[in-house]
C-alpha positions in Angstrom: 34.7 127.1 76.6 36.8 126.3 79.4 36.8 122.4 80.5 36.9 122.8 84.0 33.7 124.5 85.1 34.3 127.6 87.2 32.2 126.2 90.0 34.9 123.4 90.7 37.0 127.0 92.0 34.7 127.0 94.7 34.5 123.9 95.5 38.0 123.3 95.7 38.8 126.5 97.2 35.9 125.9 100.2 37.7 122.6 101.1 40.8 124.0 103.2 38.7 127.2 104.6 36.2 124.6 105.9 38.7 122.0 107.1 40.9 124.3 108.9 38.0 126.6 109.9 36.1 123.6 111.5 39.1 122.7 113.5 39.7 125.8 115.1 36.2 126.5 115.8 35.7 123.1 117.2 38.9 123.7 119.0 38.0 126.9 120.7 34.5 125.4 122.0 36.5 122.2 123.2 38.7 124.7 124.9 41.5 124.3 127.2 41.0 120.6 127.7 42.3 120.1 124.2 45.8 120.3 123.1 45.9 121.1 119.4 50.0 119.9 119.3 49.2 116.6 121.0 46.0 115.7 120.0 44.4 114.9 116.9 41.9 116.1 114.8 39.9 112.9 115.3 39.6 113.7 119.0 37.5 117.1 118.0 34.9 114.8 116.2 34.9 112.0 119.1 31.4 111.2 120.6 31.0 113.6 123.8 33.3 116.2 122.6 31.9 120.1 122.8 32.5 120.6 119.5 32.0 117.8 117.9 29.2 118.6 115.8 31.5 121.3 114.3 34.1 118.9 113.2 31.8 116.7 112.0 30.1 119.2 110.1 33.8 120.1 108.5 34.8 116.8 107.4 31.5 115.9 105.8 31.6 119.2 104.1 35.1 118.5 103.3 34.3 115.1 101.8 31.6 116.9 99.3 33.9 119.4 98.0 36.2 116.9 96.8 33.5 114.7 95.1 32.3 118.0 93.1 35.7 119.1 92.7 36.7 115.3 91.3 33.4 115.5 89.0 34.3 119.0 87.7 38.1 118.2 87.0 37.9 116.8 83.5 41.2 117.7 82.3 42.8 115.0 85.0 43.7 111.6 83.7 40.6 109.3 85.3 42.5 107.5 87.9 43.5 110.7 89.6 39.6 111.8 89.5 38.5 108.4 90.9 41.5 108.9 93.8 40.5 112.2 94.5 36.4 111.3 94.7 37.3 108.3 97.0 39.4 110.3 99.1 35.9 112.3 99.8 34.1 109.5 100.4 36.7 108.4 103.1 36.0 112.1 104.8 32.4 111.2 104.8 33.0 107.9 106.3 35.5 109.3 109.1 32.8 112.2 109.8 30.1 109.4 110.3 32.6 107.0 112.6 33.6 108.9 115.4 35.7 107.0 117.7 34.7 107.0 120.8 35.2 109.5 124.0 37.8 106.9 125.1 40.3 104.7 123.5 40.6 103.9 119.7 38.7 102.7 116.9 40.1 100.1 114.4 37.1 101.3 111.8 38.3 104.8 112.0 41.6 104.2 112.2 41.4 102.4 108.6 39.4 105.0 106.9 41.6 107.3 107.9 44.8 105.6 106.3 42.6 105.1 103.2 41.8 108.6 103.2 45.2 109.9 103.4 46.8 107.6 101.0 44.0 108.2 98.3 44.8 112.0 98.8 48.0 111.4 98.6 48.4 109.7 95.6 45.7 111.4 93.5 48.2 114.1 92.2 50.5 111.5 90.5 47.4 109.7 89.2 45.9 112.8 87.9 48.9 113.9 86.1 49.4 114.3 82.1 52.4 114.4 80.1 52.9 117.1 77.8 53.4 120.7 78.0 50.1 121.4 76.8 48.8 120.1 80.3 48.1 122.7 82.9 50.9 123.1 85.6 48.7 121.6 88.3 48.4 118.5 86.0 52.1 117.9 84.9 54.2 115.3 86.5 57.3 117.2 88.1 54.8 119.1 90.4 52.5 116.3 90.8 55.2 114.1 91.9 56.5 116.4 94.0 53.0 117.2 96.4 52.5 113.4 96.9 56.3 112.6 98.2 55.3 115.7 100.2 52.4 114.3 101.2 54.3 111.0 102.0 56.5 112.5 104.3 54.1 114.0 106.0 52.1 110.9 106.7 55.6 109.3 107.8 56.1 112.4 110.2 52.3 112.1 111.9 53.2 108.5 112.6 56.3 108.7 113.8 55.2 112.0 116.0 52.0 109.6 117.0 54.3 106.8 117.8 56.6 108.6 119.9 53.5 110.6 121.7 55.4 113.8 120.3 53.1 116.4 118.3 51.0 114.4 115.8 48.2 116.8 116.0 50.6 119.5 114.3 51.9 116.6 111.9 48.2 115.7 111.0 47.4 119.5 110.9 50.1 120.2 108.0 49.5 117.0 106.0 45.8 117.3 105.7 46.2 121.6 104.9 48.2 120.6 102.1 46.1 117.9 101.0 42.7 119.9 101.3 44.3 122.7 99.3 46.2 121.0 96.6 42.7 120.7 94.2 42.3 124.0 94.3 45.9 124.6 93.1 45.1 122.3 90.3 42.1 123.6 89.4 43.4 126.9 89.2 46.1 126.1 87.2 43.6 124.5 84.7 41.3 127.8 84.4 44.5 130.1 84.1 45.6 128.3 81.0 45.6 130.3 78.1 42.6 129.8 76.4 44.6 128.7 73.0 46.3 125.9 74.7 44.0 122.9 75.0 44.1 120.2 77.4 45.1 116.8 76.6 42.6 114.9 75.5 41.3 111.9 76.3 42.6 108.1 75.1 38.9 107.7 73.0 39.3 111.4 71.4 37.0 112.8 73.5 38.4 116.5 74.8 36.5 116.1 78.3 33.6 118.8 77.5 
């Protein structure tokens, strides 16, 4: 019996498709008035934006996907699953707290920061030591991807401060964050059947 249900592959795989598809479609609806290089994804979901309903729907679906994946990713350490699920919940709040048509929103910005942080640290929190762990839950790749997400977030903040290309930086970071759960789930499902995932501290193998 596999520890990770196969539906988790669907929920995790849909996350990057829905997010990227959402911003592509919303930007096309917005037309030349929107610049994906200099403007953030939040602008597409802002009140009054032509394609706000597409981007809002994509963010809601993204949050739901992360919540489902966190529920199904049983081999991961509990702290990592909680962080991934909380990151999904943050995406839901972001979708329901759009920025105004002009100016910023402290609530929206605060939730975005929290969501970015949770989705950046969950790989490390979910990792297990030991060769029996699936590849995506081993410390080395988990640390590397968390470091890359952290660097990407710093890049985004720099571009935002310098009025450079925050849209490019944000898309790069969020694309990686949405894709990594799929990589982890796939590594769990591809693990040879004779290799058992790490048992939980209470002895429960996670079924």
